[in-house]
N, C-alpha and C positions, 0 to 999 in steps of 0.2 A: 807451191802454196799460193792459192789465189788471194789477192788483196782486195779489200773493200774499195769499190769504185766511188769516189766522192762525186757529188754533183759539181760539174765543172763551172769555173768562172766564165763570164762572157768574154768572147774574143773581142778585144778592143783594137781597132785599126784606125787609120787616118780618115776613113770615110764612115765611121760610126761615132755615136755620141755616148758619153756616160750620162745616165739619167740625172737631171737636175730638177728638184721640186719647183714647180711653178704654180701660181694661182690662176694664170691666164688660161681660159678655156676657149674652144672654138666658138662658143656662144657669145663670147665677149668681142668678137671681131667687129660688129657694128659699132659698139661703144668705142672701140679702139680707133676706128675710122673717124668717129665723131671728134675724138681728141685732136686729130689733125686739124680739123677746121677751127676748133676752139683755140688752138695755139697760134693762129694767124693774128697779126696785129689788127685791131679794130673789130674783132668779132663781137657781135652784140645780139646774136639771134640764131635761130635754127638754120639748117642748110637751105639754100635755094636749089632749084633744079640744075643750074649751071655748076654750082658747087659739087653736087653729086656726080655730075658727068666728069668734072675735072679729076675727082678722086678715083673714079673708075678707070679713067684714062691712065692715071699713074700706075695702078696695080694691074691693069689689063683685064683681070678676071676677079670675081669676088673671092676674097681670101677664106674659103671654106675648105679646110684640109680633109673633111669627111667625104668630099666628092672627088677623090682621085687626085689628079695632078693640077697644080696651079703654076702656070708659066707667066711670070711678070715681065713687063718691058723694062728696059734700062731706065732707071730713075733719073730725070734731068736734074742738073745742078742748079742751085739758086743763083740768081744774078748777083747775090751778095757774096758769093763764094770767091775764094782766091783763084788766081789764074791757073794754078796747078790742080784745081779741083779738090782741095783738101777740106772743103767745108760744104755742108749741105744745109738747105733751109730747114728751119725748125719743123714745119708741117711734114716735109718729106722724111726728115729724120725720124719723127714720131711714127709715121707709117711704116718706115723700115723696121723699127723696133717691134711694132705690132706684128708684122709678117714673120719676123724671126721668132717672136714669142709663140705665135700660133703653131709654127713649124715645130719648135721644141716641145710644145705641149703634146703633140701627136707622138713624138718619140718617147716622152716620159710617161705617156699613158699606156705603154706596153704594146704599141702597134708593131706587129712583125713586118719586117721590110724585105722586099725582094730587089730593091734598088737602093743605091746610096743616096743620101740627101745632099744636094748641092748647097754649100754655104754661101752666104753673101760676103763678098770681099771687094776691095778696091775703092771703098768709100773714103778711105783715109788719106788718099793722095797717091800720085804716081800714075802714069799710064792714062792721063786724061780724067781720072776720077770716076770711071764707069762702074756702076754697081752691077754685080752679077745677078742672073736670074735665079729665082727660087723654084725648086722642083720638089714636090712631095711624092713619096713612094707609092707604088701600086701595092695591092694586097694579094696574097697568095689565093685567098678564097673569093676573089672578085670584090665587088663594092663592099665597103666596110659596113658592118652592122651599126647603124647609128643609134639604135635603141638601147641606151644604157640601163633602162629599167626592166629589160627583158619582157616587153609586152605589158608592162604595168605591174609585174610581180613585186618589184622593189619600190619601197616608198621613196619619194623624191626629196624628202627633207628629214631632219632629225639625226643625221649622222655626220661625223667628222671624216671626210674622205681620206685624209692622210692616215688616220688610225686603222683603216682597212682598205688598202689599195685595190684589192681584188673585187670589191663589191660592184663597182661601176666600170671596172676595166676589163672584166671578163668578156664583154661584148666585142672588144677589139681582137680577141683571140678566137672566138667561135665563129663559124660560118653561120649564115642565116638559117635558122631552124624553123620548119613549117608549123610546129606545134605551138599554138598560142593559148594562153590562159583565158578561161571564160571571164566575162564581165562579172559574173556572180562571185567567182573565186577571188577576183581582185577586191570587190567590195567586202567580202568576208575577211580577207587578210587585213584590210584597213581597220575594220571593226575589231578584229582580234588584237591588233597593235594597240588600240585604245584600251582594251581590256587589260593587256599586260602592263601598260603604263599606269592605269588606274589602280590596279590591285597587286602589282609586283613588289619586289623587295624595296624597302624604304618608305612605303606608303602606310598610312594609318590603318587601312583595311588589312594589309599583310600583317602588321604588328598585332592587331586584334585577333586575327585568325591563328597566329603562332601562339599567342598567350592561351587561347582556348585549347590548342593542341597540347601545350606544355602542362596545363592544369589537369589534363585527363578528362575534361568534360566532353560530353557527347557533342560532336561537331556536326550539327545538322546542315543540310544543304542551304546555302545562302543565295539569295536572288542576285546578288552582285558579284561576289568573289569566291570562287571555288578553285581547287588546285589539284594538279597532277604532277607528282614528283617522279621524274625518270631516274633510275638508279644506274650508274655507270657500271658496265659489266661486259665481258667478252672482248673479242678482237675488234679492230677498228671498223672493218666493213660491217660487221653485225651491229655495232653501236650506231653507225650512221643510218642503217635501215630501220632500227628500232626507234631512234629519235624521230624519224619521219613518220613512223606509224603512230607514235605517241602524240606527235603534233596534230596529225589528222584527227585522232580521237579527241584531243582537246578542242579542235575547231568544231567538231560535231556536237560536243557536249558543253561548250562555252566555259572551258576551264583554262586557267593560267598554267602554262607549262614551265616548270622549273627543272633544270637538269643538274644532277650531281656531277660536279666537275671531275671527280675521280683524280687521276694523276696528271691528266694533260688536256682535258676537253677545252679549257680556257686558253691553252697554248696552241691549239690546232684550228679553232673556229672563231670567227668574229661574232659579235652579238648580232642576231638577226632582227631584233625588234628595236625601233628607234626610241631614244630617250629613256631606256630602262634596261634592265639586265635579265637574262633568262637563267643566270647561274644561281644555284641554290646557295644562300648565304652560309658562311662557315659556322655561324652560331645557331643553325637550325637545330631544334630540340632532338631530332632523331639521327643526327649526322653519324654518330658512332654505331647506330643500330642498322643503318641501311645495308651495309655490306654483309650483315649476318642473316638477312632475310633469305629464306629458302623454302623448298617444297614442304618442309615440316613445320614451318612457322604457324603457330595457332592464329595469328592475325590474318592469314591468307584467306581469301574468299572461299577457296576450295575446302579448306579445313573447317571454316565456319559452317558450311553446308554439311560436310561430312559429320561433324560433331553436333549438329543441330543447335549451334550457338546463334542467338539472335544477332544479326548484323547491326541492329540498332544500338547494341550495348557498347560498341567500340567507338573511339573518336577518330579512327581512320581505318581504311581497308588496304591490305596489301594484295596486289594483283600479281600472281606468279604465272607469267607467260613464257617461261623457259621452254626450250625444245623438248624437255623431258617431263612436262607438266602432265597431271592426271586428268581423268574425266570430270572431276568436280571443278578443277581449275578452268577447264574448257567451257564451263557454263557461262563464263564471261561473255561469250559471243551470242548468248540467247537473249531474246527480247525481254522476257519477264525478269531475268536476272539483271539486265541492264537497268531496268526501272528501279530495282532494289539498290544497286550499286550507286546510282545517281543521287540517292538521298543522303550521301555522305560528302562532307565538305573536302576532306583530304583523302586522296588516293595515292598509294606508293606503287610504282610499277617496276618490275624487274623482268627483262626480256632479252632474248637474243635472236628473235625471229621477226620477219617482215609480215605482220599479221593483217595488213591492209585488205587483202582479198576477202577475208571473212567478214570484215565490216560491210562489204558490198552485199553480203548475203543476209544481213540483218534488216528486217522490214522497217525498223525504227529510223534507220539512216538512209533508206533507199532513195527517197525523193530528194533529200538534200544532196546526196552524192551525185545524183544524176545532173543536178544543176551545177554543181561545182566542177564536175569533170565529164563534159560531153564526150571527150576522147578518153576512153577507159584505160588505154595503154600508156597514158602520159601522166599518171598520178605522181609517181616518184620523180619524173622529169621536172614537173612544176614545183613540187614540194622541196626537192633536193636543191634546185637552183635558188629557191627562196631562202632556205635555211642555212646552207653550208657554204660559207665564204672563207677561204683560207686566210689565216693571219698573215701579216706582212712577212714574217720569217719564212713561212711555207710558200707564199706567193713568189718570193725571191727565188726559191728553188725551182719553181715551175717555170717562171719566165726566163731565167738564165738558161735553163736547159733547152727550152723550146726555141728561143732566139738563136742559140748557138748551133743546134743540130737539126731542127725540124722545119723551121720557118720557110726555107727556100725550096723545099721539095714540092714537086707538082702534086704528089699524093702521099699521105701518111697512113700507114697500116699499123695498127696496134695489135700486139700478140701478148695475151696475159696467160701465163703458165702457172697452174697450181697443181701440185702432185700430192696425192693423199697416201703416199707410201711411208712406211716407217723409216726405211733406208734413205739416205740423203740423195742418191742418184749422182749424176744424171743417168737416165734410162734410155736405152736404144729405142724401145717401143714408143716412148713419148716423143722422141725426136722424129721418128718415122711418121707419127700421127700429125705432128705440126707440119711437116713437109707435104704430106699427102693432102691434108686439109687445105692449106694455102695455095697449093699448085692446082689441085683438082677444081677448086672454086674460082680460079682465076685471080686470086688476090695477089699472088707473087708469080713471076714468070719462071718457066723452066730454064735450066742451064744447058748449054751446048758446048761442043769442043772448039768451034771456030766462030769468030765474029761474023755475024750476018745482019746486024742491025744497020740503021741509017747512019749517016755521018754524025760525028760526035756533037756537032753544033745543034743538031735537031733532036738529040736524045732526051727523053723524058726521065725524070728522076723520081724514085720512090724512097721514102725514109721508113724504115721498119723500127718501131719502138717495142722492145721486149721488156716485160716486167716478170721477174721470177726470183725466187729465193736462191736458185742455182744458176750459175753462170755458163754451164756447159752447153745448153741449147743455143744460147746467143752466140757463143764462140763458133759453134759448128756452122750455123746459118751465115754468120758474117764471113767465115772463111770460104764457104761455098760460093758466095756471090763475089768475093774478091778474086778467087782463083779461076773462075770460069765466066765466060760471057753469057748473057741471057738471050733467049730465043726471040725476044721482042726488041732487043737493043736498048732496053731501059737500063739505067744505072740504079742499082739497089744498094743503099747504105743502111747498115744495121747498127742499132744503138741499144744499150741497156744502162740506165742511170746508176743502179746499185745492185748488189746482191748481199743478202744477210745470212744465208746459209740455213736459217730456221726462223720461224715466227717468234718475235719478241714483243708481245703485246703490251708489256708493262714498261718498256723503255721509251722514253719521250722521243729520243733521236730517231729510233726505228719508226715510230708512228708518224713523225714528220715526213720521213721519206715515203712511207706507205701512202699517206694522204696526197703528197705531191705526185706520186706515180699514178694513183687513181685518177687524179685530175688531168694529168698529161694524156692518159689513155682516152679520156673523154673528149680531148681536142683532136683526135684522129679522124680520118675520113672513113675508114673501114676498121672493124674491130673483130678479133678472134678471142674468145674467152674459154676458160676451163669450166666445165659443168660443175655444179654444186658450190661454186666460189662466190661468196658475197663481195669480195674484192672486185670481181668482174661485173657483178650486178650494179654496184655503185657507179662504175665507169660508164657502162652502157646507158644507165638512166640519166646521169648528168649530161651526157653527150647527145641524148636523143637518138641513140644508135640501136638498130636491131642487129645483134652480133651473130657471128657464126660460132656455135657452141661445140667445143670438142667434148665428146662423150667420155665419161670416166672409164678408163680401161679395166678389163677384168683378166686375171691370170697373166698379166703383163703382155697382152697382145693388143694390136691396134684394132679398135672397133671398126666395124663395117656398116655404114659409112663412118669415116673418122670424125665428121662434124656435120652440122646442119644449120641452116639459117633459122634463127629463132623466130617464133611467131609474134613476139612482142618484145619491147625494150624494158618491160616491167620486171622487177625482181621476182623470184619464186618464193612462195611461202612453203618452207620445207616440212613443217609438221602441223598441218591444219586439222581441225576437228572433223570427224565424219559422223555427224549427229544431226538429226532432225529435232529441233527444239520443240516444235508443236506436237509431233507424233511420238516423241520420246523414244526414238529408235535410231539405229544406224542408217546412214545414207551416204551416197557418193556426192560430196559437195562440189566435185569438179564437173558435174553434169546437171546442175540445177538451173543455171542461167547461161546465155550465150557468151557473156563477157568474162566468165570465170571458168578456166579450163585447166587441165593437168599440164604440168611443165614438161618440156622436152628432156631436160637433164635429170629430173627426179620425178619419176612417173606418178608417185603418190602425192607430190606437191601440187599446189594450185597457184595460178597467176592470172592477172588481169590481161585481157586482150581486147583489141578493137572489135566491136560487134560485127563488123564486115569481114573479119578474118575468116577465110575459108578453112 
């Protein structure tokens, strides 16, 4: 009987540190150095040039832990010290504390280490009182990403860092990604943050809008504050994709986004907007009604059109954008219908699809979207990194696992396995597909009978991160690389954080692990995903990765080819409308514009691609 694999605790040894919360940041290094000068007797003014030279001579190099290694010279003892060197002058001692503080900040910021950190010792006496040198670690992915705001996506103020450690520390775990947000997107995000703060929960504008909704009065479009309420529904991957879609729609239509917290949304994600909340208040008038909205609800836009009920008669509109929606519901994506919908102050949205590609086919939004996203295949990449920050509880799962098992590898390969069979498995054809895909594409090495690789000291290491509801695939691949050497001489280590047996979308603990594993996959260097899986879509989008997609097997046989490199890191819109709103007839929406094409894994789905993609 297989047992649940818990997320392991970090391995603590003599050359690692237990994180300690500190307020000192690398940006405080100059101020820290200034305190050295101020602590000297007789200080009465700013540094002189000689003062600065003296301080630099003491530390040898500038104490900037973000620039790789810092090797300091032995700190001289004060002439006030005792003969055995048990005392250090106040300026030097302050500098010593500053260097230690900056070093510890890097550790507590979640920086993964490939070398141990050398502590400072010997200042307290004995052996001549020589202070040891300080060495900061190198990083597996090269120079550390210094941009904590992710290219300007994240606001620089308005948050309590300790309440959401992941917001600004993710930069220490991700390699530098070439996709940069446009200046226009950054400006738009700052403007939207102001809107959320001005009109969100707790404001007079929100209270007035809610009273109007509660009274049943017609809620006309307001020039200042209008709202889109996202209804929590479906599995976690679907929820993440639909929140991103809802947010983009809010951005385009100047609406405040409020999300129904469901059972665990507030436990999984930090607040994305500064100085306000995106969570729908518990006393919202329709709280008990939201979960009951469906395709048959008379308040839905599709049913209003079908029954020829004037949209102007209601005080809100329900948008049913579920994968099983009908032709009338799909009119949401038409220009004239959007003009009608936008005249209502309150919109309620229930969806389980990533409908962003169809927004790019709407002429009302075309110009705005082109300015927001010059790179068409990076929409979810930017929106996802802006919106979805793991809470501290989930961030702990992510960082403990990464630091314990993945950080020291030369390369990390992620493999996400989703099987759409009724039986639990494991299945031999799925295992064969995984092996064929990863070895044929050069992601993992072949195995051989005898060692042929270079000496062990020169061997490269690969860490393979498996995520699956079943443990059988991981166990076989792990045994394969343990029992046999590789043709390249590489050392392959295989890990799987957990297995749940089956999807349990309503369980908070299950969703915490699922969110942590999506995030861990996004930190890999190369990624293999299962076709049709929103779990994989989230990981590839957050990580800025174009994955190798394993095609969905038919008749329990390995597809030929078993996988293919995806054309884009964007998620697939599984159930798009095939309708020409102007001509009022059916049309292939995957062939209208160069940047919206059919998906590789679901041929009738559509997705955003870079316009230069051949």
